[in-house]
C-alpha positions in Angstrom: -3.3 13.0 -7.0 -6.1 10.9 -8.3 -9.6 11.7 -7.1 -11.6 9.2 -5.1 -14.2 8.9 -7.9 -12.7 8.9 -11.4 -15.6 7.4 -13.2 -19.3 7.6 -12.4 -19.7 3.8 -12.9 -17.4 3.3 -9.9 -20.0 4.8 -7.6 -22.7 2.7 -6.0 -25.3 3.6 -3.3 -25.3 1.6 -0.1 -28.8 0.4 -1.0 -27.8 -0.8 -4.5 -24.7 -2.4 -3.0 -26.8 -4.4 -0.5 -29.1 -5.6 -3.2 -26.4 -6.6 -5.7 -23.5 -7.4 -3.4 -22.6 -10.7 -5.0 -22.4 -9.3 -8.5 -20.4 -6.3 -7.3 -18.1 -8.5 -5.3 -17.5 -10.6 -8.4 -16.7 -7.4 -10.4 -14.1 -6.3 -7.9 -12.6 -9.6 -7.2 -12.1 -10.4 -10.9 -10.7 -6.8 -11.4 -13.4 -6.0 -14.0 -13.8 -2.9 -11.8 -10.8 -1.4 -10.0 -12.7 0.0 -7.1 -16.2 0.8 -6.0 -16.9 3.9 -4.0 -20.0 3.3 -1.8 -22.2 6.3 -1.1 -24.7 6.8 1.7 -26.8 10.0 1.9 -24.8 11.3 -1.1 -21.5 11.0 0.8 -18.7 8.5 0.1 -18.5 6.2 3.1 -16.4 3.2 1.9 -14.3 1.9 -0.9 -14.3 -1.7 -2.0 -11.3 -3.0 -3.9 -9.6 -6.2 -5.0 -7.3 -7.7 -2.3 -4.2 -7.7 -4.6 -4.9 -4.1 -5.6 -5.1 -3.2 -1.9 -1.9 -5.1 -1.1 -0.1 -3.3 -4.0 -1.3 0.0 -2.5 -0.1 -0.9 1.0 3.3 -2.1 -0.4 3.7 1.2 -2.3 2.9 3.2 0.8 5.4 1.3 2.8 8.1 1.8 0.1 7.3 5.6 0.2 7.6 5.7 4.0 11.0 3.9 3.8 12.2 6.2 1.1 11.2 9.3 3.2 13.1 7.9 6.2 16.1 7.2 4.1 16.0 10.8 2.7 15.7 12.2 6.2 18.7 10.1 7.4 20.8 11.2 4.4 20.4 14.8 5.4 22.1 14.1 8.7 24.6 11.7 7.3 28.1 12.1 8.8 30.7 10.3 6.6 33.4 10.4 9.3 31.1 8.3 11.6 30.4 5.5 9.1 32.0 2.1 9.0 32.4 -0.3 6.1 30.2 -3.3 5.3 33.1 -5.6 6.3 33.5 -3.8 9.6 29.7 -4.1 10.2 29.8 -7.8 9.4 32.7 -8.4 11.8 30.8 -6.7 14.6 27.5 -8.4 14.1 28.0 -11.7 12.3 27.6 -14.7 14.6 30.0 -17.6 14.1 27.0 -19.7 13.1 25.9 -17.4 10.2 29.5 -17.5 8.8 29.3 -21.3 8.5 26.1 -21.2 6.4 
């Protein structure tokens, strides 16, 4: 697992962040810097990252959650209680969706 702070230049104090917010925001939004870990009283208190990088992270987490659910379901899978795709469509397809 990656650590929160991989490079010292990714760290910034809350005071320095307040003083140079615009420049730091530009670094992150342009992806010149992957993330900034903001410290207050020598403790990490926040992480600032590009919106797309954040969305990619959220998407990956969701994919991992779905994969975990699928793995859990596969352990209790009972082949004798399954139905085919055609049977499922016959049960749940509305007449309107068949016309499309």
